[in-house]
N, C-alpha and C positions, 0 to 999 in steps of 0.2 A: 506495500501499500504507500501510497506518493502522498503527502501534502502537502498541496501548491499554497504559499505567501506572497498574496498578490497586495502589496501597501498602496493606498491610492487616495492622493490628495485632492481636494474638490475647491473649487470657484466656493469664495464666499458668497454666501448668500444661497447657493446654488444644492444645500444638502436635503434640501425635500424634494427637490426634482430628482437628485440623482436616488435619494432613499426608495423614491418610487419606481424608477426607472430599474433599478437592480431589483426590486419586487416582482415588475413584470420578466425581468432577465432570468428571477430563478428559474421558472418552467423552461427557459433552453437549455440548462443546467442537468436539468432532474430528467431530461428523456436524452443526454448525450453517454453515447457507449462509451461505458470506463469510467463515466463520473460516480459517486459515491457517496457522497454530502455537499453542502453546500452553505459555509456561514459567513453573516457579513457581521464582522464585529464595528462600533464607531466608538472612538477613542474619547476617554473621557476627557484629560486634559488639552488633546489638540481635536477640539469637534469637526475640522473640516478633513480631518485622516481617519481614512476606515481600512479595515482588512480582510480581504475574503480567503477563507481558510475553505478549501476544497481537496476533498478525498478524491485521489484517483487510483485504478485498479494499478495501473504502468503509469511511469514516465511518458511515453511513447502514446497512450490514450491522450494525453493531455497534447505534449510539441507535436507529437505527427497528426493522431487523428483528428483533433478538436481544434486547435489552432490553423487558422489558416481557411478552416472550414465555412461554409454558409453560415453555420452556426452562429461560429465564433464572428462573421462578420455582425449577424443581426445583432448579437449582443453587444458589439462595440457602437454599434450606429445607436442604440439605444443609452447609453451609460458615457461615450466615450466626451457629448460635449458637456459635459460638467466636469472633467477630468484639469486641475491648472496643471497637470507633468505628467507624462508616461507615468505608466503603474511599475511599482519595483515588484519583481517579482523571483522567487524563489522556491523547490523543491527541496524536500525534507523527507528524509527515512526515519521511521522512530526505531531508539536506540532501548528506552524504557518507557515504562506506563509502570508510575509505584501505586496509582488507586485503582 
């Protein structure tokens, strides 16, 4: 299992628009092949900063199958007008789950 962490900075005043858009985009991820979960978190200290936590079966499910697909283009069309800068994305593997 791969966890994609995408940090997104939103333009000032566009938080509600982004949240509405990402709610619509959740359906795109729900049906994406290899996508296991989709979670969006908003920073308490920096309310224009969001983190998307997306679990993929494999790295390739995200980087090869999803990225560049029509579904990815649809997702980006919904949310990217709100971006203050390109998202910072990294992929992680679980090393330890203590609880």
